[in-house]
N, C-alpha and C positions, 0 to 999 in steps of 0.2 A: 263442157267438164267440172261436173261437181268438185265440189269444194278438198270434199274426202278422196276422190280421187288423185288429186293435183298433192295432197298431202300424202298418200301413198307412192306417186313417181317422186315425190322429192326425198322418201327415205330411202329410194331406189338408186341415189346419188351419196356415191363417196363419200365420207366423211375428210377433205383437203388434208395433207400434210405437206408443209413448207418446210426445206431444208437449208440451212446458210450456212452452207457449203463455201470454206474461203481455202486460197491455197494454202497446200502445205497443210491442211487440219489431218490427222492419221488418229487414229484410235491409238493407246499407250499397249507396246508389246506385254504377252502375257501367254505363257500356255494354258489350252483349252484342255480340260477333258469332255469332251460332249458325252460321254459315260456316266457323269457325275449327277446326281437327278438333284434338282430345286426343289422341286413339289409332285404330286401326285393327286389330281384332278379325278375321281371315278374309274380307278385304275390307268390313268392314262398320263403319260410321263411328261413331266418340264424339264427339261435338261437345262445345266448350268451354262452350255454353251447357249440355248436359246436364252435364256435369263441374261447373258453377256450382251449378246450382239443384242436384243431390245433395250438396254440400256443404254448402248450406245446410239441407237436409231433415237430415241427419246432426246438425249443431250445434243445432240445434233439438231434434232428438230426445233428445239427449244430454242439455241442458241446458246447455251450452256455451255462454258470451258468443261472436255473433256480429261478431268484431273481423276486422280484415286478419290480424293477429296468427295468430287462433285458426283462418284458412281456410288460411294459408299452412301449417301443422301438418298439419291434412286432408286437403288435398286429395291429397296422395301416397296414401295406406292408399284415401279412397276412388276413385280412379281405378283402383286396385284391384280394390278389389268390383264397378267398372262393367264392368271388362274379364270378373271373373268371373261377371257377369250374363248378359252376351251369349253367353260359353262354354253356358252353364247354358240359357239359351233357346236359342240357334242347335240346340242337344243336342235339347230338348226339341221342337223343330219337324221336326227331324228321324226322329222318334222317332213324329211323328202327335200329338203330346201337345198338345191346346188346353182352353183354359183361357175359360168363357162371360163375358161382361159381367158379369153380374148375380153371379157370384161375385165380381169384383173389389168392386164395390158393395156386396155385402154386408160383405165383410171392411172396408172403409173405414168401413163404418157403427158395425162393431164397435171400432173404434179410436175413433171418436168417442164412441162412448159408455161408452169405457174410460177416456175423461177426461172425462167428464161435459159435455158440447157436445152440443148437439141436431143433429141428422143436417142440417137445414135450414142451420145455423148453418156446417156445417164448414168449408166452401169459404173463407166470408170467415176464417174465421182461419188455415187457409193461407195466401191473397192476404194479412192483415197479416203473415205473418212470410218473406214474400216466392218461397212454395212455388206453383207452378202444380200443380191437382189432377193432371195429367197425370204430371206425375213421380211421384206416391206411385200414381198407377195402375199405370206400368210398375213399380214395385218390385213392387210387390203380387201381379202378374201374372205376375212372373217367379219369386216365393221360390212360388206356388202351382204352376205348371210345374215348376220343379227338384223340389218335394216328389212332385207326382205320377211325375213320370218315373222316381225315387228307389223307388218303391213300385211302379212297373213293372218295372223293369228288376233292380233289387237285390234286392225282396224275396224274390223267389223263390229267393235266394241263401243267403238265412239258413239255417245247419245249424248248430245249438247240442248239440253231443253229450249224452247223457243220463249222461255221468262228470263232464263239466264242472258240469253243475246240480248233483248231486247231493255235489260238492267244495265248490262255492259253499253251499248249505245248510247242511253241515255246520260252512263257517266261520261262517258267519252264527250258527248257534245256539251256536254256541263263545264266539262275542263276547260272549254275553249276560251283563250284568253288567261290561263293560267299558267304557271312553267311546266316546263320538262323537260327531261334530261335524254342526254345521248349516252348509251352506255354501254357496254360489253361486261359479260359474264362470266365465272367458269363454276360449275357447282362440281361439290364432292357428297354424295349421300351417304349419311349414316344407315346402316342398316339394323344394328343392335348396339346394345348399349358396351359393347366388350371392345366395339371396333371404333369408340368414342374418341379414345387418347388418338390412337393410329391416323384417323383422316385427319382431326386439330393438327396433329404434326405436321402431315401435308403441306393443309392447308397453309399453316404458317410459312413452310419452306416456298411454295408456289411463291406467296408474296413477298418473302426474302431476294427472287429470284429475279420478281420484275421491276421491284424497287431499285433492282439491281445491274437494271438495263436488258434480262431478255424481255422480247418482244410479249405483250398479255396475249396477240392472239394465236402467235403458234404454243403456248404452254395451254391455251385454253384446249387448240384442236386434239393437244396429245392429253389431258388431264380432264375435262370437263365430261360429265357424265350426264350435260343437258344438250336436247337437240341441235341448240346452237353453236354446238363445236362445230360444226360442219363449217361455219363461217366465222371461226374464230371467235366464239364468244358473243359476235354483233348481236342486239338485243334492239338496233335502233333507237328512235325517238320512243321515251315512255313518258305517262304522264301520272298524276295523282293518283291513287289507288288500283295501281296497274301491278304495283311489286308487293312483295308480301310486308305486314307492317314494318317487321326487326330492320329487312335491308331499306326499306322507304325510309325510315328515320336516320339511318345510317348514312344514306346517301345525301340527305335535307340537311347534314351537315360538311359533307364533302367539295373540296375544291376542284374546278377542272385540271385535267390533267394530271389525277393522284389515281391511284388504287387504295380500297378498303382495306380494314383487318378484315380476317376472318369473320364472317357473321353466322352467327348461330339460328338457322331459323328452316320452315318448311321442308324437313326432314333432311337435312345434311348441313353443310356449308356452303355458304358463297363469298366470294370472291368479285365486287365490284370494280369495273376502272369507269371511270365517272371523264367523257372525252370533251364534253360540252352541253350548255345550258341554253333555252329558249323562250319564249312565249309560245303555246302553242297557235298553232295558226290558224287550224281547224281542216287545212288541205289533207284529203285522204291521197299518202303517195302512188296507192296503188291505182289512183284517177286521174293522176296527170302523167299525162303521156307526151313522150319526147322522140325526137327522131335523132340519134346521135352518129356524129361522122367522127375520123381522126385525121390528122398529121402528122406521121411521123418525121423527125429530122434526127439522121443516124448520128453518133459520134465516132467520127472516123480514128482515134486511136484512145479507147476505152481508159487503158491505163494510163493515158496522160493527161494531166490537169489541164493543161491549156486548152487541149481539145476540148475535152467537157465543156469548159467554159465557151470557148467559140463557139460551139454546138449551143447553149444555153442563150448566148448571145442572139442568134441564128434562130433561134426558135421563138423568141421575146418578140423581134423581127417580126415574122412570120404570124403571130396574136395580132400584132397592131394592122395588118392589112388585111385579115377575115371580116368581111361584111358578108357571112351569110353561108351558105353553101351551094349557089350557083356557080362561084369559079372556081372551088377549093383547089382544085386540078395543079389548076394555072398558080394561084398564089406558092402552090405547093413546091411544082417545080421551079420557080424563080429562089426557091431558097434550097435547091440542091435536096427536097425532102420527097416522100411519097404518100398521095390520100388514101386514104380504105375509107369503104364503107361498112363500118363497125364501128359501135356494136349492132348500128338500126335502130327498130320501133323497140322500146321499151319502156316499160314505166318506171317515175322516180323511185318506187319499192325496189325494184331491179337493181340500183344502184347502191352499192354495198362502202358502210365505213366513212373513211375521211375523204374520199372522191364526192359521194353522195354531198358532202358537205358544200364542194365546189361548185358540183354543178344545181343545188338547188336554186341557188336564186340567180341561175344565168336564163336573161330572155331569150326566142328565136333571133338568130344570127349570132349571136352572142360566142366565144371562144373562152377556153379556161384556161388559167394559167398554164405556161410548160411542166410536165413532171416526168423526174426522169423514171426512167424504167428498163433495168438492164443496159443495154448500147446504143441508148436512144434518148428522148425526148419525148412524150405525147402531149398532144393539142389536143382534148375534145371540143369538138363544135356543135352546137346546138341548133341543128337545120330548123326543126319548128317545135312548139312548146303548145299544149294543149289541156289549159286548166281546167277542172270540174267546175261545173256552173253552182254548183251546190257546197254547202260546207258541213263536215265532221264524216265520222266516219262511215263506208257504209257495211251495212248487213254482214255484206259476204266478207271483208277484210275482218269485220268482230268475230264472226263463225270459223275463220279459219284460224283466229288465236285461240278461241278457247276449245277449237281441237286441238292445236297442236299442244298446249298445256297438257289438258287430260291424257294426249297421247304419251306426252314425255312422263307423267306419271306412273298411268299404266307400264310403260317399258322398263320402269324402275322398281315397280313392285315385281314382273317378270323375272326379273335378273336378280332380287333378292330371292325369291321362290329358288331359284334354281342352285344359290350356293346356300340356302336352308337344309334344302334335299340332299346336298350331295355330299359326299365324302372327301374331304381336302387335307393334305394333308404338308406340310412347310418341313422341307430340311436344313 
């Protein structure tokens, strides 16, 4: 399969939405006039009800408190997002792009699973938060339609020259032994000078939310306009010369586990979360092949701290007994756990976020420390590990990175042109 084909397949995957739903979380009661108009986009109406529903979804997704003050702060940026989505769906329909209901249902099912919620209970959780299922369906349908449209219209325009690839490979190889950083990003584009104050204000509010405790990855999924929004803003390990100059300068001054102020660069504002630092190893993560299995230790009473502590203690004993994957099932049974042949054969690049930091140093036969997930503790075991025989990134990896950056830029320009040509009235 070609790199371009893989890129277009990736575009067809929906942006994940994580929901922080806690017991007793409900939307503030308010009378909604569904006929009131919040905006008109090319004669298509966005109602006040639609806007308030999406404000609720945005707050629930980001983990921010659902208060009147927070709603007022979020309303402007959410309305801008709704206007963009309306333009995206209008463009998709004009090009004959359709999204079957089953694709939307499957995407919502994956969201439920990602939040450890049984699919048949997910509608109840949404209702508890004050969000109608149709609100989430519309957002997912628009995301899928836009991703398909971008792949169809812009994918064939990708043209990364061999000279650019060679230069990028040489820079990457020259960086071996140099510092690199593990970062996440949120990118907010500035299309015109008129948008500048509004986008800057939105970026500052997002930074306040992150520093106030809201998870960076959830805000990235909700607000970022970069393609990395689908993975919570995860950019992975980045070496020198791979970021816009102003962003790289800001990152060089940051401490780990901090978030930057908004950085004006590259057509908009960046917000960077610095997760870790290290020296460049020279290993291309797409070439490190792993076979992973896991042991799941259930928590008997998830609401009982004593039961949680007992499960953690049992999980630690399990880790101490692991000697590879040959007797994984018997080890699991001895501790009242279960063994699973998941996630199976992957590359290191397939492992995302903090979990990758845990897996990366492990040798074949070793088990990671227990990680709590929902109502259980999960223990990942490296059955086999095959490191590349050569150092430095592969040509395929570099080409993929350059194509992603180009596609991201083209998609932003496409949406900018849609805004420029549209008739938009907000009320």
